[in-house]
C-alpha positions in Angstrom: -6.0 28.2 -83.2 -7.6 31.1 -81.1 -6.6 34.6 -80.2 -8.0 37.1 -77.8 -9.3 40.1 -79.2 -11.7 43.1 -77.5 -12.2 40.5 -74.6 -13.3 37.5 -76.8 -11.8 34.3 -78.1 -11.6 34.0 -81.9 -10.6 31.4 -84.2 -7.9 31.9 -86.7 -5.5 30.0 -89.2 -7.2 26.5 -88.8 -7.8 24.2 -91.9 -10.4 21.7 -92.0 -8.3 19.5 -94.5 -9.3 15.8 -93.4 -6.0 14.4 -94.8 -4.5 16.7 -92.1 -4.1 15.9 -88.6 -2.9 17.8 -85.7 -1.0 15.9 -82.8 -0.4 17.2 -79.2 2.3 15.5 -77.1 1.9 15.9 -73.4 5.5 14.9 -72.1 5.3 14.4 -67.9 8.5 14.3 -66.1 9.1 13.0 -62.8 9.5 16.4 -60.8 5.9 17.4 -62.2 7.0 19.6 -64.8 5.7 19.0 -68.3 6.4 19.8 -72.1 3.7 20.4 -74.7 4.9 19.7 -78.1 2.5 20.5 -81.2 2.9 18.4 -84.4 1.2 18.8 -88.1 0.9 15.4 -89.9 -0.5 15.4 -93.6 -1.6 12.1 -95.2 0.2 9.8 -92.6 3.6 11.2 -93.4 6.1 12.3 -90.6 5.4 15.1 -88.5 6.4 18.7 -88.8 7.1 20.2 -85.4 5.1 23.6 -84.8 7.3 25.8 -82.7 4.8 28.6 -82.3 2.8 26.3 -80.1 5.2 24.4 -78.0 5.6 25.2 -74.2 6.1 23.8 -71.0 5.0 24.1 -67.3 7.1 23.8 -64.2 4.4 22.5 -62.0 2.3 19.8 -62.1 -0.5 19.8 -64.7 -2.8 17.3 -66.5 -4.5 17.3 -70.0 -8.1 16.9 -69.7 -9.5 18.0 -73.0 -8.9 20.0 -76.3 -11.1 22.0 -78.1 -10.7 24.0 -81.4 -7.3 25.2 -80.1 -7.8 25.5 -76.6 -6.4 23.1 -74.0 -8.3 22.4 -70.5 -5.9 21.6 -67.9 -6.0 20.6 -64.3 -3.6 21.5 -61.6 -3.0 23.3 -58.5 -3.1 27.3 -57.6 -2.3 28.4 -54.3 -2.5 24.9 -52.9 -5.9 24.4 -54.5 -7.2 22.2 -56.9 -8.3 24.2 -60.3 -8.8 24.1 -64.1 -7.2 26.1 -66.6 -8.1 27.1 -70.1 -5.2 27.7 -72.1 -4.5 29.2 -75.4 -1.1 27.9 -76.8 -1.1 30.4 -79.6 -1.3 33.5 -77.3 0.0 32.1 -74.2 -3.2 33.2 -72.5 -4.3 31.6 -69.3 -7.7 31.6 -67.5 -7.9 29.8 -64.2 -11.7 28.8 -63.8 -13.2 29.9 -60.5 -13.5 27.1 -58.0 -16.7 25.1 -57.7 -18.2 23.5 -54.8 -18.1 20.3 -56.5 -14.9 18.3 -56.7 -14.8 14.6 -55.2 -17.9 13.8 -57.2 -16.8 15.0 -60.6 -16.6 11.7 -62.8 -16.3 13.5 -66.3 -14.9 16.7 -67.7 -15.0 18.5 -71.1 -14.6 21.5 -73.1 -16.5 23.1 -75.7 -15.2 26.2 -77.6 -17.0 27.3 -80.8 -14.5 30.1 -81.8 -16.0 33.1 -79.7 -16.8 31.7 -76.0 -16.0 28.5 -74.4 -17.7 26.1 -71.8 -16.1 23.8 -69.2 -18.6 21.3 -68.3 -18.4 18.9 -65.2 -20.4 15.6 -64.9 -21.3 14.9 -61.4 -21.2 11.5 -60.3 -24.5 9.7 -58.9 -25.1 10.0 -54.9 -26.3 7.2 -52.9 -29.8 8.7 -52.9 -30.0 9.0 -56.9 -28.2 7.9 -60.0 -29.3 10.8 -61.9 -26.8 13.0 -63.8 -26.0 16.4 -62.7 -24.2 18.7 -65.1 -22.2 21.9 -63.9 -21.4 24.3 -66.8 -18.9 27.3 -66.7 -19.5 29.8 -69.4 -16.9 32.4 -70.5 -19.6 34.6 -71.7 -20.9 34.9 -67.9 -18.0 33.9 -66.1 -20.3 32.0 -63.7 -21.3 28.4 -63.1 -24.9 27.1 -63.8 -25.9 23.5 -62.8 -29.1 21.5 -64.1 -30.2 17.9 -64.0 -30.8 16.4 -67.7 -34.1 14.7 -68.1 -34.3 10.7 -68.2 -30.6 10.1 -67.9 -29.0 8.2 -65.3 -25.2 7.4 -64.9 -24.1 3.8 -65.7 -22.4 1.8 -63.2 -18.8 2.9 -62.9 -15.8 1.1 -61.3 -14.8 1.7 -58.2 -11.1 3.1 -59.3 -10.3 4.5 -62.9 -6.8 5.3 -64.1 -6.9 8.5 -66.2 -3.8 7.8 -68.1 -5.9 4.8 -69.3 -9.1 6.7 -69.9 -10.8 8.2 -72.8 -10.3 11.9 -73.5 -13.7 13.9 -74.5 -14.4 15.0 -77.8 -16.0 18.4 -78.6 -17.9 17.9 -82.4 -20.8 19.6 -83.8 -21.8 21.5 -80.8 -21.7 18.5 -78.3 -19.1 17.1 -75.8 -18.8 13.2 -76.2 -17.5 11.0 -73.3 -16.9 7.3 -72.6 -18.8 6.6 -69.4 -19.4 2.8 -67.9 -19.6 1.4 -71.3 -21.6 4.1 -73.0 -21.1 7.2 -74.8 -22.7 10.0 -73.1 -23.4 13.1 -75.7 -23.9 16.3 -74.1 -25.5 19.0 -76.4 -24.0 22.3 -74.9 -26.3 25.0 -76.3 -29.5 23.0 -75.6 -28.4 21.5 -72.3 -29.6 18.2 -73.6 -27.9 14.6 -72.9 -28.2 11.3 -74.8 -26.7 8.0 -73.7 -25.7 5.2 -76.1 -24.1 1.9 -75.6 -20.4 1.3 -76.8 -19.7 -1.4 -79.4 -17.5 -3.2 -77.0 -20.2 -2.9 -74.3 -21.4 -6.2 -72.6 -24.2 -6.3 -70.3 -22.7 -10.0 -68.7 -19.9 -8.2 -66.9 -17.1 -8.8 -69.9 -17.1 -5.2 -70.4 -15.2 -4.3 -67.2 -11.7 -5.6 -68.0 -12.0 -4.1 -71.4 -11.7 -0.9 -69.6 -8.3 -0.9 -69.5 -7.9 -1.3 -73.2 -6.5 1.6 -75.2 -9.4 3.7 -77.0 -10.3 7.0 -78.3 -13.1 9.2 -79.7 -12.0 10.7 -83.1 -13.7 13.3 -85.6 -13.4 12.9 -89.1 -15.1 14.9 -91.7 -17.4 16.1 -89.1 -18.3 12.5 -88.0 -17.6 10.7 -84.7 -15.7 7.6 -84.6 -14.8 5.2 -81.8 -11.3 3.3 -82.0 -10.1 0.9 -79.8 -7.8 -2.2 -79.2 -8.5 -5.6 -78.1 -7.2 -8.8 -78.2 -8.7 -9.5 -81.7 -7.1 -6.4 -83.1 -8.0 -2.7 -83.5 -11.1 -1.6 -84.7 -12.9 1.7 -85.9 -16.7 2.3 -85.3 -18.7 5.2 -87.0 -21.7 6.7 -84.8 -24.6 6.9 -87.3 -27.3 9.4 -87.6 -30.8 8.3 -87.2 -31.4 8.0 -90.9 -28.3 6.1 -91.7 -29.3 3.6 -88.9 -32.7 3.1 -90.5 -30.8 1.9 -93.7 -29.2 -1.2 -92.6 -29.4 -1.7 -88.9 -33.5 -1.6 -88.6 -33.5 -4.6 -86.4 -31.5 -2.7 -83.8 -32.7 0.1 -81.5 -31.2 3.2 -82.7 -30.9 4.4 -78.9 -29.3 1.3 -77.9 -26.7 0.5 -80.7 -26.3 3.3 -83.3 -22.8 2.3 -84.7 -21.4 0.6 -87.9 -17.9 -1.1 -88.0 -16.1 0.8 -90.7 -12.5 -0.9 -90.1 -11.1 -3.8 -88.1 -7.4 -5.2 -88.6 -6.6 -8.7 -86.8 -3.2 -8.7 -84.7 -1.4 -11.0 -87.2 -1.9 -8.6 -90.0 -0.5 -5.6 -88.0 2.1 -7.6 -86.4 3.4 -8.7 -89.9 3.9 -5.1 -91.0 5.5 -4.4 -87.7 8.1 -7.0 -88.0 9.5 -5.4 -91.1 9.2 -2.0 -89.5 12.7 -0.6 -88.8 13.4 0.9 -85.3 10.6 -0.7 -83.5 11.1 -3.8 -81.3 7.9 -5.3 -80.6 7.2 -8.8 -80.9 3.5 -9.5 -79.4 0.5 -8.3 -79.9 -0.7 -6.4 -76.4 -3.7 -4.3 -76.5 -2.5 -2.2 -73.5 0.5 -0.9 -75.2 -1.3 0.0 -78.5 -2.9 3.3 -78.2 -5.3 4.9 -80.9 -4.4 8.6 -81.3 -6.5 9.8 -84.3 -8.0 8.6 -87.5 -8.8 10.3 -90.9 -11.7 8.6 -92.8 -10.9 10.3 -96.0 -7.3 9.0 -96.2 -8.0 6.0 -94.4 -5.2 6.5 -91.9 -5.3 5.7 -88.3 -2.4 6.9 -85.9 -1.5 4.6 -83.2 1.1 5.2 -80.1 3.2 2.3 -79.7 5.9 2.2 -76.9 8.5 4.9 -77.9 6.9 5.9 -81.2 3.8 7.1 -83.1 2.9 5.5 -86.3 0.4 5.8 -89.0 -1.3 2.8 -90.6 -2.9 3.1 -93.8 -6.1 0.7 -93.5 -6.4 0.6 -97.6 -2.7 -0.1 -98.5 -1.4 -1.8 -95.0 1.5 0.7 -95.1 3.0 1.6 -91.9 5.2 4.8 -91.3 6.9 6.5 -88.3 5.3 9.8 -87.2 7.5 10.5 -84.5 9.6 8.7 -81.9 10.3 9.7 -78.1 12.1 8.3 -75.1 11.4 8.1 -71.4 14.5 7.3 -69.5 13.6 5.5 -66.1 9.8 6.3 -66.8 7.2 4.4 -68.0 6.0 5.2 -71.6 2.5 6.1 -70.3 4.0 9.5 -69.3 4.4 10.5 -72.8 0.6 11.1 -73.9 -0.7 11.9 -77.4 -4.0 13.7 -78.4 -5.3 14.8 -81.8 -6.2 18.5 -82.2 -7.3 20.8 -84.8 -4.6 21.1 -87.3 -2.9 24.3 -88.2 -0.7 24.0 -90.9 -0.5 27.8 -91.7 1.5 28.1 -88.4 3.8 25.5 -88.9 7.4 25.9 -89.5 8.0 25.5 -93.5 11.4 23.5 -92.6 9.6 21.2 -89.9 11.1 18.1 -88.3 10.5 14.8 -90.2 11.5 12.8 -86.9 11.1 13.9 -83.3 13.3 12.6 -80.7 11.3 14.2 -77.5 11.7 15.8 -75.3 11.9 19.2 -77.1 14.5 21.6 -75.4 14.3 25.3 -75.4 10.5 25.7 -75.5 8.8 28.6 -73.5 8.3 27.9 -69.8 5.1 29.0 -68.2 3.9 28.9 -64.4 0.4 28.3 -64.9 
């Protein structure tokens, strides 16, 4: 997690154990308020509630990105749309100055290296040009800068996108990763350099379009990038290869086109057979719209999945299914409760943390962003 000292953000108390996963739950209510609940999970066991970090807001906000302990939120300030960079540990909030680009922003990301952060906006293609335009706000300068990455064009995007069905960006190894139009867009923050790769479930024949509504997530494990998604054939985990690995066994494909290796795949029948014996969850038919990957640990071979009313861990090696937490949304669709993976901070967790959570959590600090 990060803390402000001498006017700069610094990282404290984080752990790099790949067997540990941090989860953040954003619980949205009908009146526009939200609760944010932080949990630590070790090796697929049930969650421990992190009271240090939990907070709530009375006004409407949306979670856009998480990066090394900071959260990028969107909301309104004085009836104007704005971005907030929020530190859950210190409860310090920074409202980002307005940009002139609002309606054409198609992707938003956050990069935090432990000392300073950057908010990155990707502007959609105009009718005159389909080149990318990137806008970057730096905490070091307090200003925006803009540039056009060379030789990168925006893929075709659907006319409308539903954010609750979208894929959260991932900051890892100095780059922000987005899913965009069936491709992975990688933006190297320091070098202002972009790369574009096809995703494993992309199809040029138009079949990609329906799969946009399936659940998917970009995850980091052991310093590597993984793309997890569900479809009618089950759920699948692909690893992003480096160029040296690609040459070893995918030599007949162009690395720039397809730099992926399938590492795990689970058929619906296999998962549903485990779920049938799983107490407390009544879920009879495989539905890729209702099974959302949340996080992945390659070291422990555990994938975390959000189901209606529950988050579970599934051990890909043993086939063991365990409950992480449960939640309830009376009179609301379960999509109003969103889970994100985050840097784990066990040093800050309560030693006698909850073993099972029934959300929402009461008596958390209220903030007015």
